[in-house]
N, C-alpha and C positions, 0 to 999 in steps of 0.2 A: 466667465468663470463657471466651472462645473461644480455642481453640488457634490459634496463628499458624504458618504454614509456616516451616520452617527456611530460613535464608538460602540454603543451597546448593540447595534445591529451586527457589526462585524464580530463582536465577541459571541453573540448569540449564534451566528452562522458557524463559527469555529466550534462552538460547543456542540451544535447539532452534528457536525461532521465527526467529532470525536465519539459521540454516542453511536452514530451509524457505523463507525470503524469497529468499535467494540462489539456491536451487534452482528456485524458481518463476520467477525472472527468466530463468534459463538455459533452462527449458522453454519459456517464452514467446518467447524470442528465437530459438531454433533447434530446439526439440523438435517432435515430430509432433503434439502435443496442441493447438497453437494454429494457426489458419489465418491466412493473410496478410490484412492489412487495410491499405488505403491510409494512408500516413503523413500527418499534418497538418504535418510539418516540411518546409519547402522543401528541394529537392535541394541547394541551395547553402548550407544552414544549417551553421554551424560545429559541430564536435564539442565537447561539453562535457567537463570533467574535474573530478574530485574528488567528494566526498560531503558531505552535511550531514545530521545526525541530531539529533533532539530527543526526549527522554523527557518525556512530559507527566505522569508520575506516575500517581496513582490517579484514575480518572474513574468516573462513574456508568455503570451498565450501558447506559443509553439515550443515550450520547454521540452515536452515529449518524453516518451518511454526511455530513450537512451540516456538522457540527462537524469531522469528520475532514478534509473537503475544505478548510474554512476554515483549519484548523491547518497543513495541508500547503502551501497557497498562501501563508500567512504565512511559513513557513520558506523557501519558494522566493524570495519577495520580500525577505526579510531577508538572504539570501546568494545572490544571482543568479550564474549561470554555472557551477554545479555540474552534474555528470552525473546523480547519484543523490541523492534526498531521501527521508528516511523519518521518520515519527513513530511513537512507540510509547507505549502506556499499558496499565495494568492495571485490570481491574474486579474485582468480587467473584467473577465466574465465569470470566474468561479474561484472556489477554494478547493485545493487538491490535497488529499492525504494519501500517502503511499507508504506501506509498511509491511512487516512480516512478523509472524510468530514462529520462531524456530522449533519450539517444542511441538507445536501443532502442525508444522510443515505447511503453512498457509501464507500466501502473499495476497495482499488486499490493496485495491486502489479505489478511492472515492472521489467523485467530482460533485460538488454542490454549487449550483448556480445561485445567483443573488435572489432569485424568486423562490428558493428553497427546494427546487426540483433537482434531480441529478441521477447519477448512476453509481453502482458499486460493482467492481469486478473482483472475482476470487479465483486464484490459481492454487491448486492443491498439489503438493509434492515438488521435489527437485528445486527448492527455493534458490539455493546458491547457484546452481547451473542456469536457471532462468535469468537471474540477475546478471550473471557473467555474459550470457548471450545478449541480453538487452543492452548492457553497457558497451558491448562490442559492435553495436549497430544492428544486431539481429532482433529477434522477437522474444518477448516474455513467454511465448507459447513453446519455444524450443527447449526440449529436454533430451536426455540421452536415449529416451524411448521414442523419440520423434515429436511431432507437434501435439501438444496437449493444451487446447485453448481454455481460456477463463470462462467461468459462468458470469453472465452480466444480468444485473437486475436494475430496474428503474424505480425511482421513488419520487 
């Protein structure tokens, strides 16, 4: 019989991921770590308000970018008009949070392993185009302007 983590450790891990997600959006929107990229949102586009979050529960380790993009697009389509969307799920090795802020034109993915270490990736601009490409089996780096990769940071 395998030992299961105590509930407070799981909650603590999810809370840390949420803090890192918010911090990554802050860094992406105004920090020095992210360079400016032309926004795909028209200058006259309205500001969005509110948030939508969905916990997908436990998924296999190979859930991958394509399924993440599909799940995030499904959430956006099910509750349009929000500013922020995020999905989260747990695997046997880590907790993943994948989301976007449409007002700031930023897409974020966090992976936190059970030992507290992990990565956060930030894509700037062309959020809906990146998600469509990812959901179709392409890359989140694909934009109308060509490949624009994420910045990746380790913690």
